[in-house]
C-alpha positions in Angstrom: -10.4 -22.0 26.6 -12.4 -19.4 27.6 -10.7 -16.9 25.4 -11.2 -18.3 22.0 -13.6 -17.3 19.4 -14.8 -18.4 15.8 -12.2 -16.8 14.2 -9.2 -18.3 16.6 -9.4 -21.1 18.8 -7.3 -21.7 21.6 -6.3 -24.7 22.8 -4.4 -26.6 25.4 -2.7 -29.9 24.7 -1.7 -32.6 27.3 1.8 -33.8 27.3 5.3 -34.4 28.8 6.1 -31.9 31.5 3.6 -29.4 30.8 1.2 -28.4 28.5 1.3 -27.0 24.7 -0.8 -24.2 23.8 -2.2 -24.6 20.6 -3.5 -21.4 18.3 -5.7 -22.1 14.9 -6.6 -19.2 13.0 -10.5 -19.7 11.4 -11.0 -17.5 9.0 -10.1 -19.4 5.4 -12.8 -17.5 3.8 -10.8 -14.1 3.8 -7.6 -15.6 3.9 -7.4 -15.5 8.0 -7.1 -12.0 8.1 -7.0 -10.4 11.2 -9.8 -8.4 13.0 -9.6 -6.4 16.4 -11.6 -9.3 18.3 -8.9 -11.8 17.2 -5.8 -9.6 18.1 -7.3 -8.7 21.8 -8.1 -12.3 21.9 -4.5 -13.3 21.3 -3.1 -10.7 23.7 -5.0 -11.8 26.3 -4.3 -15.5 25.5 -0.9 -14.8 25.6 -0.6 -13.0 28.4 -2.7 -15.6 30.7 -0.2 -18.4 29.0 2.7 -16.6 29.8 2.3 -16.6 33.7 0.7 -20.2 33.6 3.5 -22.9 34.3 1.5 -25.6 33.2 2.4 -24.5 29.4 5.3 -25.3 27.9 5.3 -23.7 24.9 3.1 -22.0 22.3 2.2 -23.2 19.0 0.2 -20.8 15.7 -1.3 -22.4 13.1 -3.8 -21.9 10.5 -6.8 -24.1 9.4 -6.6 -25.7 6.3 -6.6 -23.0 3.4 -4.6 -21.2 1.1 -3.2 -18.8 4.0 -1.6 -19.1 7.0 -2.7 -15.3 7.5 -2.6 -12.7 4.6 -2.4 -9.6 7.1 -5.0 -7.5 9.1 -8.3 -6.7 8.3 -8.1 -3.4 6.2 -11.4 -3.3 4.8 -12.8 -3.1 8.4 -10.2 -0.1 8.7 -11.3 1.6 5.9 -14.9 1.5 7.0 -13.9 2.9 10.7 -12.2 5.8 8.6 -15.3 6.4 6.7 -17.4 6.3 9.6 -15.1 8.3 11.5 -14.7 5.9 14.0 -12.0 6.9 16.6 -11.6 2.9 17.2 -9.5 2.8 14.3 -7.0 4.3 16.0 -7.3 1.3 18.9 -7.1 -1.5 16.0 -3.8 -0.2 15.4 -2.4 0.0 18.7 -4.1 -3.2 20.0 -2.5 -4.7 17.2 1.0 -3.7 18.0 0.9 -4.6 21.8 0.0 -8.3 20.6 3.2 -8.2 18.3 5.0 -6.9 21.3 3.1 -9.5 23.7 5.0 -12.0 20.9 8.7 -10.7 20.5 9.0 -10.7 24.6 6.8 -14.2 25.0 9.2 -16.2 27.8 8.4 -19.3 26.5 8.6 -21.0 23.1 6.2 -19.9 20.8 6.1 -21.5 17.2 4.5 -20.8 14.0 3.7 -23.2 11.1 3.7 -20.9 8.0 1.8 -23.2 5.3 0.9 -20.5 3.0 0.1 -16.7 2.1 2.0 -14.9 5.2 2.1 -11.1 5.0 1.2 -8.1 6.5 -0.1 -8.4 10.1 0.5 -12.5 9.7 4.2 -11.9 9.6 3.6 -9.7 13.0 2.3 -12.7 14.2 4.8 -15.0 13.3 8.3 -13.4 12.6 8.8 -12.1 16.7 8.3 -15.5 18.1 11.1 -17.7 18.5 10.6 -19.8 16.0 8.8 -19.9 12.6 8.5 -23.7 10.6 7.6 -23.4 6.7 6.3 -25.7 4.3 6.9 -25.2 0.2 3.4 -23.2 0.2 4.7 -20.8 2.1 4.4 -16.8 0.5 5.9 -14.3 2.1 5.5 -10.6 1.6 5.1 -7.3 3.2 3.2 -5.1 0.5 2.3 -2.0 2.2 3.9 0.3 -0.1 1.3 -1.4 -2.4 -1.5 0.5 -0.8 0.4 3.6 0.7 1.5 2.5 3.8 5.1 1.4 5.0 5.7 -1.6 6.8 4.9 -2.0 10.4 3.9 -4.5 13.2 7.6 -4.5 14.1 8.9 -5.5 10.7 10.8 -2.0 10.0 13.0 -4.2 12.8 13.1 -7.3 11.1 13.6 -6.0 7.5 16.3 -3.1 8.3 18.5 -7.1 9.6 17.9 -9.0 7.0 21.4 -9.4 4.7 22.4 -7.7 1.7 19.8 -5.1 2.2 17.4 -7.9 1.0 15.1 -6.0 3.9 14.9 -2.9 2.1 14.2 -4.3 -1.5 11.2 -6.4 0.4 10.0 -3.2 2.0 9.9 -1.0 -0.9 8.6 -3.3 -4.1 6.3 -5.5 -1.5 8.1 -8.8 -3.4 6.4 -12.1 -3.0 9.3 -14.7 -2.2 8.8 -18.7 -1.5 10.0 -20.6 1.4 13.4 -21.2 -0.4 13.9 -17.6 0.1 12.7 -17.2 3.2 15.1 -20.3 4.7 18.1 -18.4 2.9 17.4 -15.1 4.9 16.8 -16.7 8.2 13.2 -15.5 8.0 12.5 -19.5 8.7 14.3 -22.0 10.5 13.4 -25.1 9.0 11.6 -26.3 6.0 9.3 -29.5 6.3 6.6 -31.3 4.1 3.0 -30.0 4.9 2.0 -33.5 5.7 4.5 -33.8 8.9 3.1 -30.6 10.6 0.2 -32.5 12.8 3.2 -35.0 13.8 5.1 -32.3 14.7 2.4 -31.0 16.6 2.4 -34.2 18.6 6.1 -34.5 19.0 6.4 -31.2 20.8 3.3 -31.4 22.9 4.5 -34.9 24.4 8.2 -33.6 24.9 10.3 -31.7 27.2 10.8 -28.4 26.0 13.3 -26.8 28.7 13.9 -23.7 26.6 13.5 -21.9 23.2 16.6 -23.8 21.8 15.4 -27.3 22.6 12.8 -26.8 19.6 15.4 -26.9 17.0 16.3 -30.6 17.5 12.8 -31.5 18.4 11.9 -30.2 14.6 15.0 -31.3 13.4 14.0 -34.8 12.5 10.9 -33.6 9.8 13.4 -30.9 8.3 13.7 -31.1 4.9 16.4 -29.4 2.3 15.0 -26.3 0.4 16.2 -25.1 -3.4 18.6 -22.9 -3.6 16.9 -19.0 -3.0 15.6 -17.7 -6.2 15.9 -14.0 -4.8 19.9 -14.5 -3.6 20.9 -15.2 -7.3 19.8 -10.9 -7.4 22.0 -10.5 -3.9 24.2 -8.0 -5.7 22.6 -6.0 -7.6 19.8 -6.0 -4.1 23.0 -4.9 -2.3 24.4 -2.2 -4.7 21.3 -0.7 -5.6 19.3 -1.0 -2.3 22.6 0.9 -0.4 21.8 4.3 -1.9 20.4 6.8 0.3 17.5 7.9 -0.8 14.8 6.5 -3.4 15.5 8.7 -6.2 19.0 7.1 -5.9 17.9 4.0 -5.5 15.7 4.1 -8.6 18.7 5.8 -10.5 20.8 2.6 -9.7 18.6 0.1 -11.0 17.6 2.0 -14.3 21.0 2.3 -15.1 21.8 -1.3 -14.3 22.5 -3.7 -16.9 20.7 -6.1 -15.6 16.9 -6.4 -16.7 15.5 -7.4 -13.3 17.3 -4.5 -11.9 15.1 -2.1 -14.3 12.1 -4.6 -13.7 12.4 -3.6 -10.2 12.6 -0.1 -10.9 9.2 -0.1 -12.7 7.5 -1.8 -9.9 9.2 0.9 -7.4 7.7 3.4 -9.5 4.2 2.4 -9.0 4.2 2.5 -5.2 3.3 5.7 -3.5 5.9 8.6 -3.6 5.5 9.3 0.5 4.9 5.8 1.3 8.5 4.9 -0.5 10.1 7.7 1.3 8.7 7.1 4.6 9.8 3.4 4.2 12.9 3.9 3.1 13.6 6.8 6.4 11.9 4.3 8.8 14.5 1.5 8.1 17.6 3.9 7.8 16.7 4.9 11.5 15.4 1.5 12.5 18.8 0.2 12.0 20.2 1.9 15.3 16.9 1.2 17.2 15.9 -1.5 19.8 12.8 -3.9 19.1 10.9 -1.6 21.6 11.9 2.1 19.7 10.9 0.7 16.8 7.8 -0.3 17.8 7.4 3.4 19.2 8.1 4.8 16.1 5.7 2.7 14.0 2.9 4.1 16.2 3.6 7.5 15.8 4.2 6.6 11.7 0.5 5.0 11.5 -1.0 7.6 13.3 0.1 9.9 10.6 -0.8 7.9 7.8 -4.0 7.5 9.3 -4.7 11.5 9.3 -3.5 11.4 5.8 -4.3 10.4 2.4 -2.4 7.6 1.1 -3.3 4.5 2.8 -6.7 5.0 2.2 -6.3 5.8 -1.1 -4.4 2.5 -1.3 -6.9 0.5 0.1 -9.8 2.3 -2.0 -7.6 1.2 -5.5 -6.8 -2.3 -4.1 -9.7 -3.2 -1.8 -12.4 -1.3 -2.1 -13.1 -0.1 -5.7 -10.6 -2.8 -7.3 -9.4 -0.2 -10.5 -5.8 -0.8 -9.1 -5.5 3.1 -10.1 -4.8 4.8 -7.1 -4.1 8.8 -7.3 -1.0 9.5 -5.1 -0.9 13.0 -3.5 1.8 13.9 -4.1 2.2 11.9 -7.6 5.8 12.2 -7.8 8.7 11.8 -5.9 10.7 15.4 -6.1 7.4 16.6 -4.7 7.7 14.7 -1.3 10.3 16.9 0.5 12.3 15.9 3.4 10.5 18.0 5.7 7.2 16.4 4.9 9.2 12.9 5.4 10.0 14.3 9.1 6.5 14.8 10.1 5.7 11.5 9.8 8.1 10.4 12.7 6.8 13.4 15.1 4.3 12.1 18.1 0.7 13.2 17.5 0.0 13.4 21.5 -3.9 14.6 20.6 -4.7 12.2 18.5 -3.2 9.1 19.3 
């Protein structure tokens, strides 16, 4: 298609009763991290395909490698901040508009998750109608590792996962397996990696009258995943992560007799106190919001993080200098007040 660029390739596969739109992420050297041009190209093509009656469904995949998509290009965001480039805000606004395009896409949108899927990679997959995993899927929303919060529409998704698992994933940034994702309905089917080309072929040739028809077509390729390791800790997660504040969550974890809980508490304590408190409050609010309301809330949050210290200090420590020693400000939870957190949820109309 005319809108393809080297990092993201769009093609149309002819088939029965319509063509199949195929998106291929093609930036394997950086784990298919999404740059600004990729956001724009994806949004533009999806807008065209949504209106095009010849397109019956869309598949998104990645070129062979370690990752489906490891997230947005946060190094680029860091560089824009240093350069005082106003396009920094546009970078996130365009990404979020593209995420919403996927959420509201009227046709089946099928993501083939074969490898690392994190951050922005979750944003271009989880909002579609169908996710298919291989045993290579590693799923994470690791934003608290870099002084940020789970964005790209995931406040809506994580706040609705069962057993408070979404709260656990958001605050810890933990990586989970394909079996965990299947148990949580983050993915609807697990297939063998070698089945993916055949699945694309079957979908291109099939009649797909609506989103629900996809499952029947994929079911023939399904394999049974093992039990979820994560959900072995379901009771501990539900008990500890149902607490109202970050301090109460950490206290519950530390006072548990479970070694897993105590280790989880230590992981959480390495994160930005501001990031933790904003993340928890965002999920609590998101439980009562629509998807579109969550996206509006997230944009306000992002604008505040882009004006603050934590996000760029987290990126510096993890990506730029790689010293893994972020200097959070404030450095302790008790210094992050309710008033400070509430400010993150206020509109910043003069900047954004």
